[in-house]
C-alpha positions as CSV (number, residue, x, y, z in Angstrom):
1,M,-60.1,-15.2,14.1
2,N,-63.2,-17.3,15.4
3,P,-62.1,-20.8,15.4
4,K,-64.8,-23.4,14.2
5,S,-65.7,-26.6,16.1
6,P,-65.5,-29.5,16.4
7,R,-62.0,-29.7,15.4
8,C,-60.1,-32.3,13.0
9,I,-56.5,-32.8,14.9
10,A,-53.3,-34.8,13.7
11,I,-50.3,-35.5,16.0
12,G,-47.3,-36.6,15.0
13,D,-45.0,-39.1,15.9
14,V,-44.5,-39.3,19.3
15,H,-41.7,-41.6,20.0
16,G,-42.6,-42.4,23.4
17,H,-42.4,-39.2,25.0
18,Y,-45.4,-39.1,27.4
19,D,-44.8,-36.0,29.3
20,G,-44.5,-34.1,26.2
21,L,-47.9,-35.4,24.5
22,M,-49.8,-34.7,27.7
23,T,-48.5,-31.2,27.9
24,L,-49.4,-31.0,24.1
25,L,-53.1,-32.4,24.6
26,E,-53.5,-29.8,27.6
27,T,-52.3,-27.2,25.2
28,I,-54.6,-27.9,22.4
29,A,-57.4,-29.2,25.0
30,P,-59.7,-31.3,23.0
31,T,-63.4,-31.4,23.7
32,S,-65.4,-34.9,23.2
33,E,-66.5,-33.3,19.6
34,D,-63.0,-32.7,18.7
35,R,-61.5,-35.8,16.5
36,V,-58.2,-36.4,17.4
37,Y,-56.0,-38.8,15.2
38,F,-52.3,-40.4,15.7
39,L,-50.4,-40.6,12.7
40,G,-48.2,-43.8,14.3
41,D,-44.9,-43.9,15.8
42,L,-46.1,-43.8,19.4
43,I,-43.0,-46.1,20.4
44,D,-39.1,-46.5,20.1
45,R,-36.2,-44.3,21.2
46,G,-38.2,-42.2,23.5
47,P,-38.5,-43.4,27.5
48,E,-42.3,-44.3,28.3
49,S,-43.4,-46.2,25.0
50,A,-45.6,-48.4,27.1
51,R,-47.3,-45.2,29.1
52,V,-48.0,-43.8,25.7
53,V,-49.7,-46.8,24.3
54,K,-51.5,-47.1,27.2
55,F,-53.2,-43.8,26.8
56,V,-53.7,-43.9,23.3
57,K,-55.2,-47.2,23.9
58,E,-57.8,-46.1,26.3
59,S,-58.5,-43.1,24.8
60,P,-61.3,-42.4,22.1
61,Y,-58.7,-41.4,19.7
62,T,-57.6,-42.8,16.4
63,C,-54.2,-44.1,15.8
64,L,-52.7,-45.1,12.4
65,L,-49.9,-48.0,12.2
66,G,-46.4,-46.1,11.4
67,N,-43.1,-48.0,10.5
68,H,-42.1,-48.4,14.2
69,E,-45.4,-50.3,15.0
70,Q,-44.7,-52.4,12.1
71,M,-41.3,-53.2,12.8
72,L,-42.3,-54.4,16.2
73,L,-44.9,-56.3,14.7
74,D,-42.4,-58.0,12.1
75,T,-40.3,-58.8,15.2
76,I,-42.6,-60.6,18.0
77,G,-45.8,-60.1,16.0
78,D,-46.8,-63.7,15.9
79,G,-45.3,-64.8,19.2
80,E,-41.8,-66.0,18.0
81,I,-39.0,-63.6,18.2
82,S,-37.3,-63.1,14.5
83,G,-34.0,-62.7,14.9
84,A,-33.6,-61.4,11.3
85,A,-36.0,-58.3,12.6
86,L,-35.1,-57.8,16.1
87,Q,-31.7,-56.1,15.2
88,G,-32.8,-53.5,13.1
89,W,-36.0,-53.2,15.7
90,L,-33.4,-52.5,18.3
91,Y,-31.2,-50.1,16.6
92,S,-33.9,-48.1,15.2
93,G,-35.3,-47.4,19.5
94,G,-37.0,-51.1,20.3
95,D,-34.5,-51.3,23.4
96,A,-36.0,-48.2,24.7
97,T,-39.7,-49.6,24.4
98,L,-38.8,-52.8,25.8
99,E,-37.4,-51.2,28.4
100,S,-40.5,-49.0,28.8
101,Y,-42.5,-52.0,29.5
102,G,-40.3,-53.9,31.8
103,D,-40.1,-57.3,33.1
104,E,-43.3,-58.4,31.8
105,G,-42.7,-57.5,28.5
106,I,-45.1,-56.4,25.9
107,P,-48.4,-57.7,26.6
108,P,-50.3,-60.0,24.0
109,E,-53.4,-57.6,23.8
110,D,-51.0,-54.7,22.9
111,I,-49.5,-56.6,20.1
112,E,-53.0,-57.2,19.1
113,W,-53.8,-53.4,19.0
114,F,-50.9,-52.9,17.2
115,A,-52.0,-55.4,14.5
116,S,-55.3,-53.5,14.0
117,L,-54.0,-50.3,13.2
118,P,-55.5,-48.4,9.9
119,L,-52.6,-48.1,7.2
120,Y,-54.4,-44.8,6.4
121,L,-57.7,-43.0,7.0
122,D,-59.9,-40.8,4.3
123,L,-61.6,-38.1,6.0
124,G,-63.0,-36.5,3.1
125,N,-60.9,-33.3,2.4
126,I,-58.3,-34.8,4.5
127,W,-56.1,-38.0,3.6
128,L,-54.1,-39.2,6.8
129,V,-51.1,-41.7,6.7
130,H,-47.9,-42.0,8.2
131,A,-45.0,-41.9,5.9
132,G,-47.0,-41.2,2.5
133,V,-47.9,-42.8,-1.0
134,K,-46.1,-44.3,-3.8
135,P,-47.2,-41.3,-6.7
136,T,-47.1,-44.1,-9.8
137,L,-49.3,-46.5,-7.8
138,P,-53.2,-46.4,-7.3
139,I,-54.3,-47.0,-3.4
140,E,-55.1,-50.4,-3.9
141,E,-52.2,-51.4,-5.5
142,Q,-50.1,-50.0,-2.6
143,T,-48.9,-51.9,0.8
144,S,-48.0,-51.1,4.5
145,H,-44.5,-50.5,2.9
146,E,-45.3,-47.9,1.1
147,F,-47.7,-46.3,3.6
148,C,-45.3,-46.7,6.3
149,W,-41.8,-46.1,4.9
150,I,-41.5,-44.2,1.5
151,R,-39.9,-40.8,2.2
152,E,-38.4,-39.2,-1.3
153,E,-40.5,-40.7,-4.1
154,F,-43.5,-39.5,-1.7
155,H,-42.0,-35.5,-1.2
156,R,-40.7,-35.2,-5.0
157,M,-44.3,-35.3,-6.2
158,R,-44.9,-32.7,-9.1
159,Q,-48.6,-33.0,-8.8
160,P,-50.8,-33.7,-5.9
161,Y,-51.6,-37.3,-5.5
162,F,-55.3,-36.5,-5.1
163,P,-56.9,-33.3,-6.6
164,D,-59.4,-33.0,-4.2
165,K,-57.5,-34.3,-0.2
166,L,-55.0,-32.9,1.4
167,I,-52.2,-36.0,2.5
168,V,-51.4,-35.0,6.5
169,S,-48.4,-37.5,7.1
170,G,-45.4,-38.1,9.9
171,H,-42.4,-40.1,9.5
172,T,-40.0,-38.3,7.7
173,I,-38.6,-35.3,10.2
174,T,-39.1,-32.0,8.4
175,F,-35.6,-30.5,9.1
176,T,-34.1,-33.0,7.2
177,L,-35.9,-31.5,3.7
178,P,-34.3,-28.6,2.0
179,G,-35.0,-25.1,3.6
180,V,-36.7,-26.2,6.5
181,S,-35.6,-25.5,10.2
182,P,-36.2,-27.7,13.4
183,G,-39.7,-27.2,14.5
184,Q,-40.9,-26.2,11.2
185,L,-43.5,-27.9,9.3
186,A,-43.0,-29.1,5.7
187,Q,-45.4,-28.3,3.2
188,G,-45.2,-29.8,-0.7
189,N,-47.4,-30.7,-3.9
190,G,-50.4,-32.0,-1.9
191,W,-49.0,-32.8,1.3
192,I,-48.0,-31.3,4.6
193,D,-45.7,-33.1,6.9
194,I,-45.6,-32.6,10.9
195,E,-43.1,-35.0,12.1
196,T,-41.0,-32.3,13.8
197,G,-38.4,-34.9,15.4
198,A,-39.5,-34.9,19.1
199,Y,-36.7,-37.8,20.0
200,H,-33.9,-35.7,18.2
201,P,-31.4,-33.8,19.8
202,K,-31.5,-31.2,16.9
203,S,-35.2,-30.9,17.5
204,G,-37.6,-32.1,20.3
205,W,-40.5,-30.6,18.9
206,L,-43.7,-32.8,19.3
207,T,-46.4,-31.1,17.0
208,G,-50.0,-31.2,16.6
209,I,-52.0,-29.3,14.2
210,D,-55.4,-28.3,13.9
211,L,-56.7,-28.8,10.5
212,T,-60.0,-27.3,10.6
213,N,-58.6,-23.9,11.8
214,A,-55.3,-24.0,10.4
215,I,-53.5,-23.8,13.8
216,V,-50.1,-25.6,14.8
217,Y,-49.5,-26.6,18.3
218,Q,-46.0,-27.3,19.6
219,V,-44.0,-28.8,22.5
220,N,-40.7,-29.1,23.0
221,V,-39.5,-32.1,25.2
222,H,-36.0,-31.1,25.6
223,R,-36.5,-27.2,27.0
224,R,-40.1,-27.3,27.8
225,R,-41.4,-25.1,25.9
226,V,-44.5,-24.4,24.5
227,R,-46.0,-22.7,21.5
228,Q,-49.1,-22.0,19.2
229,L,-48.7,-20.8,15.8
230,P,-50.8,-19.8,12.8
231,F,-50.1,-22.7,10.0
232,E,-48.6,-20.0,7.6
233,E,-45.9,-18.9,10.0
234,A,-45.3,-22.7,11.3
235,T,-44.7,-24.0,7.6
236,V,-42.3,-23.9,4.7
237,Q,-43.2,-24.7,1.2
238,V,-40.4,-27.5,-0.1
239,D,-39.4,-27.6,-3.5
240,P,-39.3,-30.8,-4.8
241,F,-36.7,-30.3,-7.3
242,Q,-34.5,-29.9,-4.3
243,I,-35.2,-33.2,-2.8
244,R,-32.1,-35.9,-3.0
245,R,-32.5,-39.4,-3.2
246,R,-30.8,-41.2,0.0
């Protein structure tokens, strides 16, 4: 195969795994011509959210808003702590994020950066979003709740949402979908899910995908393993009829 360049590269949920992300980027080796997109959830659960945020902020790469960034904004985004949102965020890994920032806390410029992140990106034949879309609503009627939080309703779609675009998402760990093993990507009707669960003890895989050349790059943050696979070998087709409501 003769890879095409420049490449369009999407990276799944990092969740504070800075060292794994650095290894993944070294493996992918993006050039200045390549376009690199993070699908959100840079923070929480892993040990080095602050370093991940600093790197992505200072990089030429683009990042989407994930539900974990949204939880942070709901908790402290207006400068005041929301007690109602705080416990849910801490329970979901926000405690690890606060610890990574240290005694000085999360600086206002990082909070402003989180608030500026787009909910989705339309790249023509590729459409990037953190969680997915609500199949029954047009895009202009959907909110951050759908784009950052939706799961089963999106994955159970019988027909592609877009006739001419592939939706690439993160958010839902792929091995929670029927027939998918840890580390495998999941594919459905008009969508690909690349969130392989870097933080999860059952998986540890952090995934980047070269969408231009259909190549999957992965780093296991637990076992320090790196691999590169053709898209077809790394991906499992999911039967929407087997996806159950939670």
